[in-house]
Every structure is written in structure tokens, then in C-alpha cells.
N, CA and C atoms of all chains as a GROMACS GRO file, in nm:
protein
  570
    1MET      N    1  -2.820  -3.815  -1.374
    1MET     CA    2  -2.742  -3.869  -1.231
    1MET      C    3  -2.829  -3.869  -1.125
    2SER      N    4  -2.858  -3.720  -1.099
    2SER     CA    5  -2.958  -3.740  -0.943
    2SER      C    6  -3.044  -3.818  -0.946
    3ALA      N    7  -3.129  -3.810  -1.055
    3ALA     CA    8  -3.256  -3.852  -1.009
    3ALA      C    9  -3.233  -4.005  -1.009
    4GLN      N   10  -3.119  -4.076  -0.998
    4GLN     CA   11  -3.110  -4.216  -0.973
    4GLN      C   12  -3.016  -4.172  -0.825
    5ASN      N   13  -2.968  -4.081  -0.771
    5ASN     CA   14  -2.941  -4.101  -0.622
    5ASN      C   15  -3.038  -3.963  -0.569
    6PRO      N   16  -3.114  -4.007  -0.511
    6PRO     CA   17  -3.241  -3.904  -0.472
    6PRO      C   18  -3.149  -3.764  -0.376
    7GLN      N   19  -3.118  -3.896  -0.251
    7GLN     CA   20  -2.996  -3.839  -0.213
    7GLN      C   21  -2.858  -3.693  -0.217
    8MET      N   22  -2.837  -3.677  -0.353
    8MET     CA   23  -2.747  -3.585  -0.406
    8MET      C   24  -2.819  -3.476  -0.475
    9GLN      N   25  -2.952  -3.485  -0.410
    9GLN     CA   26  -3.043  -3.363  -0.514
    9GLN      C   27  -3.092  -3.269  -0.423
   10PHE      N   28  -3.110  -3.111  -0.473
   10PHE     CA   29  -3.130  -3.016  -0.362
   10PHE      C   30  -3.266  -2.995  -0.456
   11ASN      N   31  -3.358  -2.941  -0.388
   11ASN     CA   32  -3.493  -2.902  -0.406
   11ASN      C   33  -3.487  -2.724  -0.482
   12GLU      N   34  -3.581  -2.753  -0.534
   12GLU     CA   35  -3.605  -2.652  -0.662
   12GLU      C   36  -3.603  -2.526  -0.548
   13ALA      N   37  -3.590  -2.514  -0.455
   13ALA     CA   38  -3.573  -2.366  -0.396
   13ALA      C   39  -3.424  -2.399  -0.324
   14GLU      N   40  -3.369  -2.447  -0.324
   14GLU     CA   41  -3.231  -2.499  -0.247
   14GLU      C   42  -3.122  -2.457  -0.415
   15GLN      N   43  -3.196  -2.486  -0.509
   15GLN     CA   44  -3.089  -2.507  -0.676
   15GLN      C   45  -3.145  -2.377  -0.673
   16ARG      N   46  -3.248  -2.321  -0.674
   16ARG     CA   47  -3.252  -2.146  -0.732
   16ARG      C   48  -3.160  -2.056  -0.636
   17GLU      N   49  -3.162  -2.057  -0.501
   17GLU     CA   50  -3.024  -2.023  -0.389
   17GLU      C   51  -2.904  -2.067  -0.472
   18LEU      N   52  -2.873  -2.172  -0.476
   18LEU     CA   53  -2.764  -2.202  -0.500
   18LEU      C   54  -2.723  -2.148  -0.629
   19ALA      N   55  -2.822  -2.149  -0.731
   19ALA     CA   56  -2.800  -2.066  -0.860
   19ALA      C   57  -2.737  -1.937  -0.834
   20GLN      N   58  -2.854  -1.824  -0.792
   20GLN     CA   59  -2.816  -1.745  -0.707
   20GLN      C   60  -2.685  -1.681  -0.656
   21PHE      N   61  -2.639  -1.757  -0.544
   21PHE     CA   62  -2.502  -1.768  -0.470
   21PHE      C   63  -2.364  -1.744  -0.551
   22LEU      N   64  -2.412  -1.890  -0.637
   22LEU     CA   65  -2.309  -1.889  -0.784
   22LEU      C   66  -2.285  -1.772  -0.843
   23GLU      N   67  -2.391  -1.727  -0.862
   23GLU     CA   68  -2.375  -1.582  -0.965
   23GLU      C   69  -2.298  -1.480  -0.881
   24ALA      N   70  -2.382  -1.471  -0.845
   24ALA     CA   71  -2.301  -1.373  -0.659
   24ALA      C   72  -2.186  -1.387  -0.623
   25GLU      N   73  -2.111  -1.537  -0.629
   25GLU     CA   74  -1.966  -1.530  -0.628
   25GLU      C   75  -1.910  -1.514  -0.705
   26ASN      N   76  -1.968  -1.540  -0.866
   26ASN     CA   77  -1.932  -1.530  -0.976
   26ASN      C   78  -1.821  -1.405  -1.009
   27ALA      N   79  -1.926  -1.297  -0.983
   27ALA     CA   80  -1.912  -1.145  -0.972
   27ALA      C   81  -1.821  -1.111  -0.903
   28LYS      N   82  -1.820  -1.170  -0.777
   28LYS     CA   83  -1.751  -1.077  -0.674
   28LYS      C   84  -1.600  -1.146  -0.743
   29ALA      N   85  -1.591  -1.266  -0.747
   29ALA     CA   86  -1.462  -1.313  -0.804
   29ALA      C   87  -1.403  -1.267  -0.972
   30ARG      N   88  -1.469  -1.235  -1.036
   30ARG     CA   89  -1.462  -1.143  -1.171
   30ARG      C   90  -1.403  -0.977  -1.063
   31ILE      N   91  -1.440  -0.925  -1.031
   31ILE     CA   92  -1.441  -0.789  -0.957
   31ILE      C   93  -1.304  -0.810  -0.916
   32GLN      N   94  -1.245  -0.919  -0.823
   32GLN     CA   95  -1.130  -0.944  -0.773
   32GLN      C   96  -1.020  -0.968  -0.884
   33GLN      N   97  -1.066  -1.023  -0.964
   33GLN     CA   98  -0.988  -1.023  -1.080
   33GLN      C   99  -0.934  -0.911  -1.154
   34THR      N  100  -1.024  -0.842  -1.191
   34THR     CA  101  -1.003  -0.684  -1.254
   34THR      C  102  -0.908  -0.651  -1.165
   35VAL      N  103  -0.955  -0.629  -0.994
   35VAL     CA  104  -0.857  -0.542  -0.904
   35VAL      C  105  -0.702  -0.595  -0.897
   36HIS      N  106  -0.664  -0.747  -0.918
   36HIS     CA  107  -0.506  -0.793  -0.947
   36HIS      C  108  -0.433  -0.686  -1.089
   37ALA      N  109  -0.549  -0.701  -1.176
   37ALA     CA  110  -0.501  -0.678  -1.314
   37ALA      C  111  -0.452  -0.519  -1.268
   38MET      N  112  -0.550  -0.451  -1.211
   38MET     CA  113  -0.529  -0.305  -1.248
   38MET      C  114  -0.438  -0.279  -1.092
   39THR      N  115  -0.426  -0.367  -1.012
   39THR     CA  116  -0.302  -0.333  -0.893
   39THR      C  117  -0.162  -0.354  -0.989
   40ASP      N  118  -0.171  -0.452  -1.081
   40ASP     CA  119  -0.052  -0.476  -1.115
   40ASP      C  120   0.010  -0.364  -1.199
   41SER      N  121  -0.042  -0.343  -1.235
   41SER     CA  122  -0.022  -0.196  -1.381
   41SER      C  123  -0.032  -0.086  -1.340
   42CYS      N  124  -0.102  -0.044  -1.215
   42CYS     CA  125  -0.085   0.069  -1.118
   42CYS      C  126   0.023   0.093  -1.028
   43TRP      N  127   0.071  -0.031  -0.987
   43TRP     CA  128   0.176  -0.060  -0.872
   43TRP      C  129   0.327   0.012  -1.038
   44ASP      N  130   0.316  -0.070  -1.097
   44ASP     CA  131   0.428  -0.025  -1.180
   44ASP      C  132   0.417   0.096  -1.210
   45LYS      N  133   0.283   0.209  -1.241
   45LYS     CA  134   0.288   0.316  -1.287
   45LYS      C  135   0.330   0.425  -1.155
   46CYS      N  136   0.308   0.365  -1.045
   46CYS     CA  137   0.304   0.471  -0.925
   46CYS      C  138   0.395   0.404  -0.778
   47ILE      N  139   0.428   0.322  -0.796
   47ILE     CA  140   0.534   0.288  -0.686
   47ILE      C  141   0.642   0.258  -0.706
   48PHE      N  142   0.747   0.381  -0.701
   48PHE     CA  143   0.884   0.372  -0.711
   48PHE      C  144   0.988   0.309  -0.613
   49LYS      N  145   0.932   0.394  -0.482
   49LYS     CA  146   1.020   0.405  -0.390
   49LYS      C  147   0.943   0.292  -0.270
   50ILE      N  148   1.014   0.180  -0.176
   50ILE     CA  149   0.896   0.148  -0.112
   50ILE      C  150   0.951   0.192   0.016
   51ASN      N  151   0.852   0.245   0.096
   51ASN     CA  152   0.854   0.339   0.200
   51ASN      C  153   0.777   0.259   0.322
   52ASN      N  154   0.780   0.317   0.432
   52ASN     CA  155   0.761   0.278   0.566
   52ASN      C  156   0.610   0.254   0.536
   53LYS      N  157   0.546   0.346   0.473
   53LYS     CA  158   0.424   0.392   0.518
   53LYS      C  159   0.398   0.394   0.346
   54MET      N  160   0.223   0.435   0.338
   54MET     CA  161   0.198   0.485   0.185
   54MET      C  162   0.164   0.620   0.190
   55ASP      N  163   0.236   0.673   0.108
   55ASP     CA  164   0.257   0.814   0.112
   55ASP      C  165   0.095   0.875   0.050
   56ARG      N  166   0.026   0.983   0.072
   56ARG     CA  167  -0.096   1.053  -0.023
   56ARG      C  168  -0.076   1.074  -0.157
   57SER      N  169  -0.010   1.073  -0.193
   57SER     CA  170   0.082   1.082  -0.337
   57SER      C  171   0.052   0.982  -0.379
   58ASP      N  172   0.125   0.828  -0.360
   58ASP     CA  173   0.130   0.770  -0.386
   58ASP      C  174  -0.023   0.653  -0.450
   59GLU      N  175  -0.118   0.709  -0.295
   59GLU     CA  176  -0.248   0.672  -0.250
   59GLU      C  177  -0.323   0.753  -0.418
   60SER      N  178  -0.291   0.880  -0.421
   60SER     CA  179  -0.368   0.952  -0.542
   60SER      C  180  -0.355   0.893  -0.641
   61CYS      N  181  -0.210   0.849  -0.696
   61CYS     CA  182  -0.190   0.796  -0.837
   61CYS      C  183  -0.268   0.684  -0.852
   62LEU      N  184  -0.237   0.578  -0.758
   62LEU     CA  185  -0.352   0.445  -0.752
   62LEU      C  186  -0.457   0.507  -0.825
   63SER      N  187  -0.521   0.574  -0.745
   63SER     CA  188  -0.702   0.573  -0.762
   63SER      C  189  -0.694   0.667  -0.847
   64ASN      N  190  -0.586   0.757  -0.968
   64ASN     CA  191  -0.628   0.824  -1.057
   64ASN      C  192  -0.607   0.756  -1.138
   65CYS      N  193  -0.493   0.638  -1.141
   65CYS     CA  194  -0.480   0.493  -1.255
   65CYS      C  195  -0.589   0.413  -1.288
   66VAL      N  196  -0.641   0.364  -1.156
   66VAL     CA  197  -0.787   0.346  -1.134
   66VAL      C  198  -0.947   0.394  -1.248
   67GLU      N  199  -0.913   0.489  -1.204
   67GLU     CA  200  -0.997   0.589  -1.288
   67GLU      C  201  -0.997   0.648  -1.413
   68ARG      N  202  -0.882   0.625  -1.491
   68ARG     CA  203  -0.815   0.682  -1.625
   68ARG      C  204  -0.839   0.539  -1.683
   69PHE      N  205  -0.782   0.456  -1.577
   69PHE     CA  206  -0.799   0.316  -1.675
   69PHE      C  207  -1.010   0.262  -1.757
   70LEU      N  208  -1.043   0.299  -1.658
   70LEU     CA  209  -1.172   0.280  -1.641
   70LEU      C  210  -1.248   0.358  -1.789
   71ASP      N  211  -1.164   0.577  -1.760
   71ASP     CA  212  -1.235   0.616  -1.860
   71ASP      C  213  -1.168   0.599  -1.984
   72SER      N  214  -1.057   0.516  -1.984
   72SER     CA  215  -0.988   0.456  -2.116
   72SER      C  216  -1.068   0.360  -2.194
   73SER      N  217  -1.086   0.272  -2.105
   73SER     CA  218  -1.197   0.155  -2.179
   73SER      C  219  -1.347   0.232  -2.179
   74LEU      N  220  -1.390   0.290  -2.147
   74LEU     CA  221  -1.508   0.360  -2.185
   74LEU      C  222  -1.534   0.431  -2.339
   75PHE      N  223  -1.381   0.487  -2.342
   75PHE     CA  224  -1.368   0.592  -2.423
   75PHE      C  225  -1.335   0.470  -2.578
   76VAL      N  226  -1.245   0.370  -2.548
   76VAL     CA  227  -1.269   0.281  -2.689
   76VAL      C  228  -1.389   0.219  -2.684
   77VAL      N  229  -1.461   0.184  -2.641
   77VAL     CA  230  -1.596   0.142  -2.645
   77VAL      C  231  -1.690   0.215  -2.743
   78LYS      N  232  -1.681   0.318  -2.674
   78LYS     CA  233  -1.766   0.485  -2.764
   78LYS      C  234  -1.705   0.515  -2.907
   79ARG      N  235  -1.538   0.503  -2.881
   79ARG     CA  236  -1.520   0.531  -3.011
   79ARG      C  237  -1.567   0.396  -3.134
   80LEU      N  238  -1.553   0.307  -3.076
   80LEU     CA  239  -1.552   0.146  -3.164
   80LEU      C  240  -1.702   0.183  -3.179
   81GLU      N  241  -1.816   0.209  -3.128
   81GLU     CA  242  -1.980   0.249  -3.183
   81GLU      C  243  -1.991   0.372  -3.242
   82ASP      N  244  -1.907   0.430  -3.218
   82ASP     CA  245  -1.908   0.586  -3.311
   82ASP      C  246  -1.865   0.523  -3.446
   83LEU      N  247  -1.733   0.418  -3.512
   83LEU     CA  248  -1.660   0.413  -3.602
   83LEU      C  249  -1.814   0.346  -3.684
   84ARG      N  250  -1.851   0.231  -3.596
   84ARG     CA  251  -1.958   0.134  -3.625
   84ARG      C  252  -2.062   0.217  -3.709
   85SER      N  253  -2.121   0.284  -3.634
   85SER     CA  254  -2.217   0.360  -3.645
   85SER      C  255  -2.190   0.476  -3.824
   86SER      N  256  -2.102   0.523  -3.823
   86SER     CA  257  -2.024   0.549  -3.930
   86SER      C  258  -2.012   0.485  -4.055
   87GLY      N  259  -2.043   0.336  -4.051
   87GLY     CA  260  -2.010   0.270  -4.154
   87GLY      C  261  -1.909   0.218  -4.197
   88ILE      N  262  -1.801   0.222  -4.081
   88ILE     CA  263  -1.710   0.167  -4.127
   88ILE      C  264  -1.693   0.040  -4.057
   89MET      N  265  -2.406  -5.128  -0.381
   89MET     CA  266  -2.318  -5.013  -0.320
   89MET      C  267  -2.332  -4.894  -0.407
   90SER      N  268  -2.400  -4.731  -0.337
   90SER     CA  269  -2.376  -4.624  -0.411
   90SER      C  270  -2.270  -4.566  -0.413
   91ASP      N  271  -2.308  -4.498  -0.536
   91ASP     CA  272  -2.176  -4.453  -0.565
   91ASP      C  273  -2.155  -4.304  -0.529
   92TYR      N  274  -2.118  -4.245  -0.381
   92TYR     CA  275  -2.125  -4.115  -0.357
   92TYR      C  276  -2.038  -4.027  -0.436
   93ASN      N  277  -2.037  -3.873  -0.431
   93ASN     CA  278  -1.976  -3.810  -0.514
   93ASN      C  279  -1.868  -3.770  -0.419
   94SER      N  280  -1.780  -3.790  -0.445
   94SER     CA  281  -1.667  -3.773  -0.339
   94SER      C  282  -1.644  -3.607  -0.283
   95GLY      N  283  -1.608  -3.631  -0.196
   95GLY     CA  284  -1.607  -3.459  -0.123
   95GLY      C  285  -1.718  -3.435  -0.074
   96TYR      N  286  -1.831  -3.460  -0.121
   96TYR     CA  287  -1.975  -3.436  -0.040
   96TYR      C  288  -1.979  -3.568   0.045
   97ASN      N  289  -2.046  -3.536   0.179
   97ASN     CA  290  -2.076  -3.675   0.217
   97ASN      C  291  -2.220  -3.681   0.261
   98PHE      N  292  -2.327  -3.702   0.145
   98PHE     CA  293  -2.426  -3.746   0.130
   98PHE      C  294  -2.485  -3.789   0.267
   99GLY      N  295  -2.543  -3.745   0.353
   99GLY     CA  296  -2.620  -3.899   0.492
   99GLY      C  297  -2.720  -3.909   0.422
  100GLY      N  298  -2.825  -3.812   0.373
  100GLY     CA  299  -2.959  -3.865   0.290
  100GLY      C  300  -3.041  -3.798   0.457
  101GLY      N  301  -3.157  -3.784   0.369
  101GLY     CA  302  -3.291  -3.686   0.504
  101GLY      C  303  -3.320  -3.622   0.504
  102ALA      N  304  -3.393  -3.519   0.551
  102ALA     CA  305  -3.434  -3.392   0.457
  102ALA      C  306  -3.369  -3.284   0.560
  103SER      N  307  -3.323  -3.382   0.674
  103SER     CA  308  -3.288  -3.209   0.774
  103SER      C  309  -3.133  -3.197   0.683
  104ASP      N  310  -3.034  -3.329   0.645
  104ASP     CA  311  -2.954  -3.321   0.630
  104ASP      C  312  -2.883  -3.227   0.508
  105MET      N  313  -3.049  -3.184   0.428
  105MET     CA  314  -3.016  -3.163   0.300
  105MET      C  315  -2.998  -2.973   0.303
  106GLY      N  316  -3.016  -2.944   0.418
  106GLY     CA  317  -3.025  -2.776   0.488
  106GLY      C  318  -2.828  -2.756   0.475
  107ASN      N  319  -2.782  -2.837   0.585
  107ASN     CA  320  -2.666  -2.830   0.588
  107ASN      C  321  -2.571  -2.887   0.444
  108LYS      N  322  -2.633  -2.985   0.417
  108LYS     CA  323  -2.535  -2.959   0.248
  108LYS      C  324  -2.532  -2.851   0.184
  109LYS      N  325  -2.620  -2.784   0.156
  109LYS     CA  326  -2.658  -2.653   0.115
  109LYS      C  327  -2.492  -2.588   0.144
  110GLN      N  328  -2.513  -2.583   0.257
  110GLN     CA  329  -2.433  -2.475   0.341
  110GLN      C  330  -2.295  -2.552   0.327
  111GLU      N  331  -2.312  -2.655   0.328
  111GLU     CA  332  -2.174  -2.684   0.320
  111GLU      C  333  -2.071  -2.676   0.155
  112VAL      N  334  -2.217  -2.685   0.072
  112VAL     CA  335  -2.158  -2.623  -0.065
  112VAL      C  336  -2.116  -2.500  -0.100
  113MET      N  337  -2.184  -2.438  -0.042
  113MET     CA  338  -2.201  -2.276  -0.034
  113MET      C  339  -2.004  -2.265   0.020
  114ASP      N  340  -2.023  -2.276   0.156
  114ASP     CA  341  -1.901  -2.275   0.208
  114ASP      C  342  -1.753  -2.334   0.117
  115LYS      N  343  -1.791  -2.410   0.084
  115LYS     CA  344  -1.675  -2.530   0.007
  115LYS      C  345  -1.667  -2.382  -0.083
  116VAL      N  346  -1.748  -2.352  -0.154
  116VAL     CA  347  -1.739  -2.236  -0.290
  116VAL      C  348  -1.622  -2.101  -0.232
  117ARG      N  349  -1.684  -2.052  -0.102
  117ARG     CA  350  -1.630  -1.939  -0.032
  117ARG      C  351  -1.512  -1.925  -0.060
  118GLY      N  352  -1.466  -2.065   0.023
  118GLY     CA  353  -1.324  -2.117   0.047
  118GLY      C  354  -1.216  -2.163  -0.047
  119GLU      N  355  -1.262  -2.231  -0.147
  119GLU     CA  356  -1.217  -2.225  -0.277
  119GLU      C  357  -1.182  -2.103  -0.360
  120LEU      N  358  -1.282  -1.984  -0.368
  120LEU     CA  359  -1.260  -1.848  -0.453
  120LEU      C  360  -1.163  -1.761  -0.373
  121ALA      N  361  -1.190  -1.753  -0.206
  121ALA     CA  362  -1.074  -1.702  -0.103
  121ALA      C  363  -0.952  -1.760  -0.180
  122LEU      N  364  -0.926  -1.902  -0.112
  122LEU     CA  365  -0.787  -1.958  -0.169
  122LEU      C  366  -0.736  -1.939  -0.295
  123ALA      N  367  -0.848  -1.904  -0.415
  123ALA     CA  368  -0.768  -1.870  -0.566
  123ALA      C  369  -0.732  -1.713  -0.549
  124ASN      N  370  -0.784  -1.672  -0.493
  124ASN     CA  371  -0.732  -1.524  -0.481
  124ASN      C  372  -0.671  -1.498  -0.393
  125ALA      N  373  -0.598  -1.574  -0.295
  125ALA     CA  374  -0.499  -1.514  -0.173
  125ALA      C  375  -0.363  -1.554  -0.272
  126GLN      N  376  -0.363  -1.656  -0.330
  126GLN     CA  377  -0.286  -1.731  -0.429
  126GLN      C  378  -0.240  -1.634  -0.499
  127GLU      N  379  -0.329  -1.557  -0.574
  127GLU     CA  380  -0.314  -1.449  -0.676
  127GLU      C  381  -0.226  -1.332  -0.646
  128LEU      N  382  -0.282  -1.311  -0.511
  128LEU     CA  383  -0.221  -1.208  -0.448
  128LEU      C  384  -0.075  -1.226  -0.393
  129ILE      N  385  -0.058  -1.330  -0.342
  129ILE     CA  386   0.094  -1.402  -0.307
  129ILE      C  387   0.217  -1.399  -0.405
  130ASN      N  388   0.125  -1.437  -0.528
  130ASN     CA  389   0.236  -1.478  -0.683
  130ASN      C  390   0.225  -1.289  -0.727
  131LYS      N  391   0.167  -1.233  -0.679
  131LYS     CA  392   0.221  -1.103  -0.752
  131LYS      C  393   0.292  -1.014  -0.672
  132ILE      N  394   0.278  -1.039  -0.541
  132ILE     CA  395   0.357  -0.995  -0.406
  132ILE      C  396   0.523  -1.054  -0.416
  133ASN      N  397   0.527  -1.167  -0.462
  133ASN     CA  398   0.617  -1.197  -0.473
  133ASN      C  399   0.731  -1.132  -0.653
  134GLU      N  400   0.625  -1.160  -0.757
  134GLU     CA  401   0.678  -1.113  -0.820
  134GLU      C  402   0.739  -0.997  -0.851
  135LYS      N  403   0.642  -0.879  -0.776
  135LYS     CA  404   0.674  -0.693  -0.747
  135LYS      C  405   0.801  -0.709  -0.686
  136CYS      N  406   0.783  -0.766  -0.553
  136CYS     CA  407   0.852  -0.724  -0.449
  136CYS      C  408   0.973  -0.778  -0.482
  137TYR      N  409   0.994  -0.868  -0.528
  137TYR     CA  410   1.110  -0.898  -0.579
  137TYR      C  411   1.219  -0.834  -0.672
  138ASP      N  412   1.146  -0.853  -0.750
  138ASP     CA  413   1.146  -0.711  -0.870
  138ASP      C  414   1.243  -0.586  -0.786
  139LYS      N  415   1.164  -0.523  -0.691
  139LYS     CA  416   1.213  -0.358  -0.657
  139LYS      C  417   1.288  -0.402  -0.515
  140CYS      N  418   1.283  -0.565  -0.465
  140CYS     CA  419   1.405  -0.528  -0.360
  140CYS      C  420   1.530  -0.625  -0.335
  141VAL      N  421   1.524  -0.667  -0.453
  141VAL     CA  422   1.658  -0.708  -0.537
  141VAL      C  423   1.697  -0.773  -0.642
  142PRO      N  424   1.730  -0.629  -0.692
  142PRO     CA  425   1.786  -0.533  -0.851
  142PRO      C  426   1.918  -0.637  -0.873
  143LYS      N  427   1.938  -0.708  -0.787
  143LYS     CA  428   2.102  -0.776  -0.811
  143LYS      C  429   2.115  -0.865  -0.694
  144PRO      N  430   2.020  -1.016  -0.770
  144PRO     CA  431   2.080  -1.099  -0.682
  144PRO      C  432   2.208  -1.155  -0.630
  145GLY      N  433   2.240  -1.142  -0.488
  145GLY     CA  434   2.386  -1.191  -0.467
  145GLY      C  435   2.311  -1.352  -0.417
  146ALA      N  436   2.449  -1.380  -0.310
  146ALA     CA  437   2.476  -1.484  -0.262
  146ALA      C  438   2.354  -1.517  -0.138
  147ARG      N  439   2.333  -1.513  -0.059
  147ARG     CA  440   2.242  -1.479  -0.008
  147ARG      C  441   2.117  -1.360  -0.030
  148LEU      N  442   1.971  -1.413   0.054
  148LEU     CA  443   1.898  -1.264   0.086
  148LEU      C  444   1.960  -1.191   0.238
  149GLU      N  445   2.016  -1.085   0.199
  149GLU     CA  446   2.052  -0.967   0.288
  149GLU      C  447   1.942  -0.957   0.355
  150SER      N  448   2.025  -0.912   0.487
  150SER     CA  449   1.885  -0.809   0.554
  150SER      C  450   1.798  -0.697   0.508
  151GLY      N  451   1.881  -0.628   0.442
  151GLY     CA  452   1.855  -0.484   0.399
  151GLY      C  453   1.740  -0.569   0.314
  152GLU      N  454   1.763  -0.663   0.216
  152GLU     CA  455   1.657  -0.670   0.109
  152GLU      C  456   1.533  -0.769   0.191
  153GLN      N  457   1.520  -0.852   0.278
  153GLN     CA  458   1.429  -0.908   0.382
  153GLN      C  459   1.383  -0.793   0.433
  154ALA      N  460   1.414  -0.674   0.478
  154ALA     CA  461   1.368  -0.560   0.560
  154ALA      C  462   1.272  -0.522   0.469
  155CYS      N  463   1.361  -0.470   0.279
  155CYS     CA  464   1.246  -0.446   0.222
  155CYS      C  465   1.108  -0.528   0.124
  156LEU      N  466   1.189  -0.617   0.186
  156LEU     CA  467   1.019  -0.712   0.127
  156LEU      C  468   0.922  -0.755   0.216
  157SER      N  469   0.960  -0.712   0.310
  157SER     CA  470   0.855  -0.706   0.426
  157SER      C  471   0.757  -0.614   0.426
  158LYS      N  472   0.841  -0.456   0.388
  158LYS     CA  473   0.744  -0.357   0.385
  158LYS      C  474   0.692  -0.321   0.265
  159CYS      N  475   0.751  -0.406   0.140
  159CYS     CA  476   0.716  -0.447   0.003
  159CYS      C  477   0.559  -0.454   0.010
  160MET      N  478   0.583  -0.601   0.115
  160MET     CA  479   0.443  -0.668   0.108
  160MET      C  480   0.339  -0.600   0.155
  161ASP      N  481   0.321  -0.482   0.241
  161ASP     CA  482   0.242  -0.419   0.335
  161ASP      C  483   0.222  -0.328   0.202
  162ARG      N  484   0.303  -0.288   0.128
  162ARG     CA  485   0.274  -0.144   0.086
  162ARG      C  486   0.197  -0.211  -0.069
  163TYR      N  487   0.264  -0.330  -0.083
  163TYR     CA  488   0.140  -0.384  -0.183
  163TYR      C  489   0.000  -0.417  -0.180
  164MET      N  490  -0.014  -0.455  -0.060
  164MET     CA  491  -0.156  -0.525   0.034
  164MET      C  492  -0.234  -0.382   0.012
  165GLU      N  493  -0.170  -0.284   0.061
  165GLU     CA  494  -0.213  -0.134   0.082
  165GLU      C  495  -0.260  -0.075  -0.059
  166ALA      N  496  -0.162  -0.118  -0.166
  166ALA     CA  497  -0.210  -0.069  -0.290
  166ALA      C  498  -0.376  -0.121  -0.326
  167TRP      N  499  -0.378  -0.281  -0.344
  167TRP     CA  500  -0.448  -0.320  -0.317
  167TRP      C  501  -0.579  -0.344  -0.293
  168ASN      N  502  -0.564  -0.244  -0.189
  168ASN     CA  503  -0.745  -0.214  -0.071
  168ASN      C  504  -0.724  -0.138  -0.172
  169VAL      N  505  -0.669  -0.001  -0.188
  169VAL     CA  506  -0.650   0.151  -0.240
  169VAL      C  507  -0.778   0.099  -0.377
  170VAL      N  508  -0.679   0.029  -0.495
  170VAL     CA  509  -0.757   0.029  -0.590
  170VAL      C  510  -0.902  -0.069  -0.589
  171SER      N  511  -0.866  -0.154  -0.530
  171SER     CA  512  -1.057  -0.207  -0.498
  171SER      C  513  -1.165  -0.095  -0.444
  172ARG      N  514  -1.093   0.009  -0.339
  172ARG     CA  515  -1.172   0.095  -0.318
  172ARG      C  516  -1.212   0.220  -0.432
  173ALA      N  517  -1.119   0.226  -0.490
  173ALA     CA  518  -1.151   0.311  -0.658
  173ALA      C  519  -1.249   0.183  -0.678
  174TYR      N  520  -1.271   0.113  -0.743
  174TYR     CA  521  -1.278   0.040  -0.841
  174TYR      C  522  -1.399   0.018  -0.831
  175VAL      N  523  -1.488  -0.047  -0.687
  175VAL     CA  524  -1.611  -0.081  -0.621
  175VAL      C  525  -1.669   0.083  -0.636
  176GLY      N  526  -1.607   0.194  -0.608
  176GLY     CA  527  -1.636   0.284  -0.565
  176GLY      C  528  -1.750   0.372  -0.736
  177ARG      N  529  -1.605   0.338  -0.849
  177ARG     CA  530  -1.621   0.403  -0.949
  177ARG      C  531  -1.821   0.305  -1.001
  178ILE      N  532  -1.755   0.168  -0.943
  178ILE     CA  533  -1.849   0.052  -1.025
  178ILE      C  534  -2.011   0.098  -0.937
  179GLN      N  535  -1.996   0.164  -0.842
  179GLN     CA  536  -2.130   0.204  -0.760
  179GLN      C  537  -2.203   0.310  -0.799
  180ARG      N  538  -2.121   0.433  -0.857
  180ARG     CA  539  -2.146   0.552  -0.912
  180ARG      C  540  -2.158   0.542  -1.064
  181GLU      N  541  -2.115   0.465  -1.110
  181GLU     CA  542  -2.232   0.409  -1.279
  181GLU      C  543  -2.277   0.338  -1.337
  182SER      N  544  -2.291   0.277  -1.191
  182SER     CA  545  -2.475   0.202  -1.211
  182SER      C  546  -2.537   0.281  -1.079
  183ALA      N  547  -2.518   0.420  -0.989
  183ALA     CA  548  -2.624   0.506  -0.923
  183ALA      C  549  -2.674   0.576  -1.101
  184GLY      N  550  -2.529   0.615  -1.164
  184GLY     CA  551  -2.577   0.729  -1.271
  184GLY      C  552  -2.680   0.686  -1.357
  185GLN      N  553  -2.669   0.548  -1.438
  185GLN     CA  554  -2.766   0.505  -1.535
  185GLN      C  555  -2.916   0.501  -1.456
  186TYR      N  556  -2.959   0.474  -1.294
  186TYR     CA  557  -3.037   0.550  -1.261
  186TYR      C  558  -3.084   0.613  -1.232
  187GLY      N  559  -3.038   0.744  -1.189
  187GLY     CA  560  -3.031   0.855  -1.158
  187GLY      C  561  -3.029   0.946  -1.269
  188GLY      N  562  -2.947   0.948  -1.368
  188GLY     CA  563  -2.914   1.002  -1.507
  188GLY      C  564  -3.092   0.990  -1.570
  189ALA      N  565  -3.056   1.128  -1.683
  189ALA     CA  566  -3.165   1.114  -1.779
  189ALA      C  567  -3.215   0.995  -1.879
  190MET      N  568  -3.316   0.882  -1.848
  190MET     CA  569  -3.354   0.806  -1.900
  190MET      C  570  -3.474   0.745  -1.904
   0.00000   0.00000   0.00000
């Protein structure tokens, strides 16, 4: 379709640049989606009272929540690999 | 009459192409930013309504409104804390892959 309408065609260099750009924006969007999911879950685990300012204990709870979630994910993956390699 | 793709005004000519590329990139950035903002707003609505309006009355009381205001600020701060923690962890993990014994 773009061959029939050359005005809609980007040259090769621009196509490459756009492809890289889209790849980068997609990666950023995936990260933001994960941040949304983690904030949702960690808010429930950490924030009980709405204060005028976020205190240090809430902040460290949120940080820990993120780190432990990632640790858990790695743990699950590793255990699955162990199970697989032991023939189950 | 040529059929142009709606949403993009392709004028033609080589000097236009640099602008078209920028237009596409700006449009994509804009759409992703909008989607992110909508997600954030939905989460804030959900979480702050739960926290601040536990027993819905006949109208939104001033105390509830004040709580909603503070809750919005706290949720956005929480989002930033989570984002920093997550991005920091990703950076540490990928640095480890190259710095570790490989």
C-alpha cells in the first residue's frame, strides 16, 4: 500500500529509527504497567492511614514490597527450572 | 484523488519527511503518556474511594474531600517510590550480569 502512495513511505534510515523508537517506547510502557501493578498491590500492603506526608516507614515498606516481589518472581522461576531439570 | 491515511497530513516532498517522522514519534509518545495517566487516575479513584469514603452518605463530606486530596498526593508519591525501586533494581540486575562471573 505504501508503494502505491510514495508520500506515505519513510526511507530505510527513518524506518529503522522509527522501529528502534517504538521498541524503546514499548519497553518503557511495559515498565510503567508493572509499576502500576506493583503500586496497586504494595499500596494495599503498606498504606493504612492517609497522612499529610508520606513517612519513612511507609516508604521503606513500599521499597521492600517491590524488592521482595522481584525476589519472589526469581525464586519461582528458579524453582521451576530445578523441578524441570530434576525430571518432573 | 489519492486516499490519505486519516490522522496524518502527508504533504509530500523530501523536506516534509523529517517532520512526518517527528509527528509520528510525538503522536506515539502522546498516546502512551495519555494511557499511563488514565491508568494512574483509575487506580487513584479506586484506592482513594476505598480509603476515604468507607460509608457513602448522601453527599461527599468536606472531610472526605480533604482525605481524597491527601490520598491522591500519597498515591502519586507511592507510585514514584515504587518506580524508583523497580528501575533501580532492574539497573542493578543488568549491571550484575556483566559485572559478575560470566
